[in-house]
N, C-alpha and C positions, 0 to 999 in steps of 0.2 A: 466686874460683878455677875452678870448673867452667864460668863463664861464659866466662872466658878460654880454658879449653881447649876448650871446645864452638865459640867462634870461629874458633880454630886449626883445627879438623877441619872445619867447615863451608868453612873458607877452602880446605884442602886439597882436599876434595870438588868444590867450585867450579871450581879449576884442573883437576881432574884430567877433570871433565866438559868445560871448556873445551878441554883436549888431545886427548879423544876426539873432541870434535866437528869439530875441525880433522882428524884423522885420516880422518875417516866422510867428510867435503868432499875431502878428498884422495885417497880411493879411489874417490868418486863420480866424479873429473874422470878418472881413471885408466881406470876402467870405460867410462867415455864414449868417451875414445879407443882403447880397445882394440872398443868395439861398432864404430866407426866404420871401424876396420882392419878388422875381419872382414866389413864390408857391402862395403867395395872391393873387398877381395880375392875375395868372393864374386860380386860382379859382373863382375871381371876372369876369373872362372874360368868363369861362365856365358857370356861372350863367345867363350872359347877353345873350349868345348864347341860352341857353335853353328858355329864355323868349321871344327871338324872335321867335324862333321853336315854341312854343306854339302860339304866336300870328298868325304865319303863317297856321298853322293847324285851329285856328279860323276862320280867314279870308277865306279859303279854304273852310271850312265848308260852311260859310254864302254866297259866291257866289256861289257853287254848288246849296244851298237852295232857292236862287232868282233865278237861272237859272231854275233850275227844277218847280218852281212856275209858270215861264213865260210860259215855256213850258205848261204845265197845262192848265193855262189860254188860251193860243193860241187853244189848243186840244179842250178845252171846248167851245171855241167860233166858232171854225169850225164844229164841231158835232152839233150845235145848226140850223147851216145854212140848 
């Protein structure tokens, strides 16, 4: 009788271990998908940051050029007087 109970208990433990193993495998797959999604989102974010940085440099160059042109125009006007 105790061997029969032991076998049943062992069978339940084995079934539970198999169930937990399946759950762990599913969680690993889900984690791998999440990691891939985060990596692709991060790469896209870095691309947007690079584009914004490039625009910032361009805008600073434009404003610097406009400012220096205005200074040169004022200097030219003042030097003619």
